[in-house]
C-alpha positions in Angstrom: 53.3 70.0 114.1 51.9 72.3 116.7 54.0 72.2 119.9 50.8 72.3 122.0 49.3 69.3 120.2 49.3 66.2 122.4 51.4 63.3 121.2 49.3 60.1 120.7 50.5 57.1 122.7 49.1 53.7 123.3 47.0 53.4 126.4 47.8 49.7 126.7 50.9 49.9 128.9 49.1 52.1 131.4 46.1 49.8 131.4 48.2 46.7 131.9 50.1 48.4 134.7 46.8 49.3 136.5 45.5 45.8 136.0 48.7 44.4 137.5 48.4 46.7 140.5 44.8 45.7 141.0 45.7 42.0 140.8 48.6 42.4 143.2 46.5 44.3 145.6 44.0 41.4 145.6 46.9 38.9 146.0 48.3 40.8 149.0 44.9 41.2 150.5 44.2 37.4 150.2 47.7 36.5 151.6 47.1 38.8 154.6 43.6 37.2 155.1 45.0 33.7 154.9 47.9 34.4 157.3 45.5 35.8 159.8 43.3 32.7 159.5 46.3 30.5 160.1 47.3 32.5 163.2 43.8 32.4 164.5 43.5 28.6 164.0 46.8 27.9 165.7 46.0 29.9 168.8 43.8 27.3 170.4 43.9 23.5 169.9 45.4 23.6 166.4 45.2 19.8 166.2 41.4 20.1 165.9 41.7 22.5 162.9 44.3 20.6 160.8 42.2 20.7 157.7 41.5 24.4 157.9 45.2 25.2 158.5 46.4 23.1 155.6 43.7 24.8 153.4 45.0 28.3 154.2 48.6 27.3 153.7 47.8 25.8 150.3 46.0 29.0 149.4 49.0 31.1 150.4 51.4 28.9 148.4 49.1 29.2 145.3 49.0 33.0 145.5 52.8 33.1 145.9 53.1 31.2 142.6 50.9 33.8 140.9 52.2 37.1 142.3 54.8 39.2 140.6 55.9 40.5 144.0 57.5 37.3 145.2 60.8 38.8 146.2 59.0 41.4 148.3 56.6 39.1 150.2 57.9 35.5 149.9 60.6 35.8 152.6 58.3 37.3 155.2 55.5 34.8 154.5 57.9 31.9 154.7 59.1 33.1 158.1 55.6 33.2 159.3 54.5 29.8 157.9 57.6 27.8 158.7 57.0 27.4 162.4 53.4 26.3 161.6 54.6 23.8 159.0 57.1 22.3 161.5 54.4 21.7 164.1 52.0 20.1 161.6 53.1 16.5 162.1 52.7 16.7 165.9 49.2 18.4 165.5 48.2 15.7 162.9 49.2 12.9 165.3 47.3 14.6 168.1 44.3 15.1 165.9 44.3 11.4 164.9 44.6 10.2 168.4 42.0 12.5 169.7 39.5 11.6 167.0 40.2 7.9 167.4 39.5 8.0 171.1 36.4 10.1 170.8 35.1 7.8 168.0 35.8 4.7 170.1 33.8 6.2 173.0 30.9 7.1 170.7 30.9 3.6 169.1 30.7 2.0 172.6 27.5 3.9 173.2 25.9 2.0 170.2 27.6 -1.3 171.1 30.5 -1.4 168.7 34.1 -1.9 169.5 36.8 -0.1 167.5 40.0 -1.5 166.2 42.5 -0.8 163.4 44.7 2.2 162.7 44.2 5.6 161.1 43.0 6.2 158.5 41.2 2.8 158.3 39.4 2.0 161.5 37.4 -1.2 161.8 34.4 -2.5 163.8 32.7 -5.8 163.1 32.6 -6.2 159.3 32.6 -2.4 158.7 35.5 -0.1 157.8 35.6 3.6 158.7 37.9 5.5 156.3 38.8 8.7 158.2 40.4 11.5 156.3 40.8 14.5 158.5 42.5 16.6 155.8 39.4 16.1 153.6 37.1 16.6 156.6 35.3 13.3 155.9 34.5 9.8 157.2 33.3 7.2 154.8 31.6 4.1 156.2 32.2 0.9 154.2 30.8 -2.6 154.4 33.7 -5.0 154.5 37.3 -3.9 153.7 36.2 -0.9 151.6 33.9 -3.1 149.5 30.5 -1.4 149.5 30.1 2.3 150.4 27.3 2.7 152.9 27.4 6.3 154.1 29.6 9.3 154.7 29.8 12.3 157.1 32.0 14.9 158.6 34.5 13.6 161.2 32.2 14.1 164.1 32.4 11.0 166.3 28.7 11.0 167.4 27.4 11.5 163.9 29.7 8.7 162.5 28.6 6.3 165.2 24.9 7.0 164.6 25.2 6.6 160.9 27.0 3.3 161.3 24.4 2.0 163.8 21.6 3.0 161.3 23.4 1.2 158.4 23.9 -1.9 160.6 20.2 -2.0 161.6 19.2 -1.6 158.0 21.4 -4.6 157.0 20.7 -6.9 159.9 17.2 -6.0 161.0 15.2 -7.2 158.0 13.8 -10.3 159.8 14.7 -12.5 156.9 13.4 -16.1 156.9 16.5 -18.1 155.8 14.6 -21.2 154.7 12.6 -19.0 152.3 15.9 -17.2 151.3 17.5 -20.5 150.3 14.5 -21.6 148.4 14.3 -18.3 146.5 18.1 -18.4 145.9 17.8 -21.8 144.3 15.0 -20.6 142.1 17.1 -17.6 141.0 20.0 -19.9 140.3 17.8 -22.2 138.1 16.5 -19.2 136.2 20.0 -17.9 135.6 21.1 -21.4 134.4 18.2 -21.6 132.0 18.8 -18.0 130.6 22.5 -18.7 130.1 21.9 -22.3 128.7 23.8 -23.8 131.6 23.1 -27.0 133.5 22.1 -27.3 137.2 25.4 -28.0 139.0 27.5 -25.6 137.0 29.0 -22.4 138.5 27.2 -19.2 137.6 28.4 -15.6 138.1 27.3 -14.2 141.4 26.1 -10.9 139.9 23.8 -12.8 137.5 22.2 -14.8 140.3 21.9 -11.7 142.4 20.0 -9.9 139.7 17.5 -12.8 139.3 17.1 -13.1 143.1 16.4 -9.3 143.4 13.7 -9.6 140.7 12.2 -12.8 142.2 11.6 -11.2 145.7 9.7 -8.2 144.4 6.1 -7.6 145.4 3.0 -8.2 143.3 2.6 -4.5 143.1 6.0 -4.1 141.5 5.4 -6.9 139.1 2.1 -5.3 138.0 3.7 -1.8 137.7 7.5 -1.9 137.9 8.2 1.6 139.1 10.9 2.8 141.4 8.5 3.6 144.3 7.3 0.0 144.3 10.8 -1.6 144.2 12.0 -3.4 147.2 15.7 -2.6 147.7 18.0 -5.7 147.6 21.6 -5.1 146.6 25.1 -6.5 147.1 25.3 -5.7 150.8 22.1 -7.5 151.6 23.0 -10.5 149.5 26.5 -10.7 151.1 25.1 -10.5 154.6 22.4 -13.1 153.9 24.9 -15.5 152.4 27.0 -15.1 155.6 24.0 -15.7 157.9 22.8 -18.8 156.0 23.4 -22.0 158.0 21.4 -24.6 156.2 22.6 -24.9 152.6 20.7 -27.9 151.2 17.4 -27.5 149.3 15.5 -29.9 147.1 18.4 -32.3 147.1 21.0 -29.7 146.0 23.7 -28.0 148.2 24.8 -24.5 147.8 28.5 -23.8 147.1 30.2 -20.4 147.0 33.1 -20.4 144.6 36.1 -18.4 145.8 37.1 -15.7 143.2 40.4 -16.0 141.4 42.5 -12.9 140.7 41.0 -12.7 137.2 37.5 -12.1 138.7 38.5 -9.5 141.2 39.6 -6.9 138.6 36.1 -5.6 138.2 33.6 -5.0 140.9 30.8 -6.9 139.0 33.0 -10.0 139.0 33.0 -10.7 142.7 31.3 -10.3 146.0 32.8 -10.0 149.4 31.1 -12.2 152.0 32.1 -12.0 155.7 33.1 -15.2 157.5 32.9 -13.8 161.1 32.0 -10.6 162.9 35.7 -9.7 163.3 35.7 -8.6 159.7 37.4 -11.6 158.0 35.8 -12.6 154.8 36.0 -14.3 151.4 35.7 -13.0 147.8 33.4 -15.1 145.8 32.8 -15.0 142.0 30.3 -17.8 141.3 27.4 -19.7 142.9 26.4 -23.3 142.2 24.0 -25.9 143.6 25.3 -29.4 143.2 23.2 -32.5 143.6 23.7 -34.4 146.8 
């Protein structure tokens, strides 16, 4: 063989090496970027940036698990992050207290009083599930029964969304004599469809379905399209049952049957109904009208 002839070798080792270098360069660049972000967030009011700090630390830890340069960078990164991690519990506590106070002030502006403890704060028959780490507030009707709305953890925004939901639920101007009459009609239809007798207990979800259909407009009955449908769901039904004072119609009295454990396993098997504006309530599974 000619001494000047090049020896054929596989290009794969060199290619793999270059790919590894490129990947590690990206890892180091991303670690440096995340460290700078943590340092920036901790310079001023770190308790207000808990979510972002945690996000950057998680990003660093994920990269450290992927990199092949662990021995080279891990010790230095850990030294930089350990003081931040040690302060996180204090910052989280400060963040919770600060948000709770600001939310309480914002709710007072729209005539709500706040109670409860983070992460579940309560006002009237509503629950605000606050998760600062996930950067969210979920507004529930009842003890996390029916989701009404969600937003970023901005007190003014959360308060306005709660007020809007409350107005939608309570400001419908419902005539409760008509409500009771329609409810009895829906109950009778449900009994007939299920071959039951008047006076027997019927599933609350079945009666709700018949009631929701019964109160639709003539326009919807003529052409049942979404744009003509009058919204009436579980929250409205729950609140209307709570508000109902007179419970006797056409010689029959309304009874709400408390749900046993067997009926609370599935959402469709029960309905939460408030008993006062403090947020207490009862789970019901069936409705019946008994003759009096």
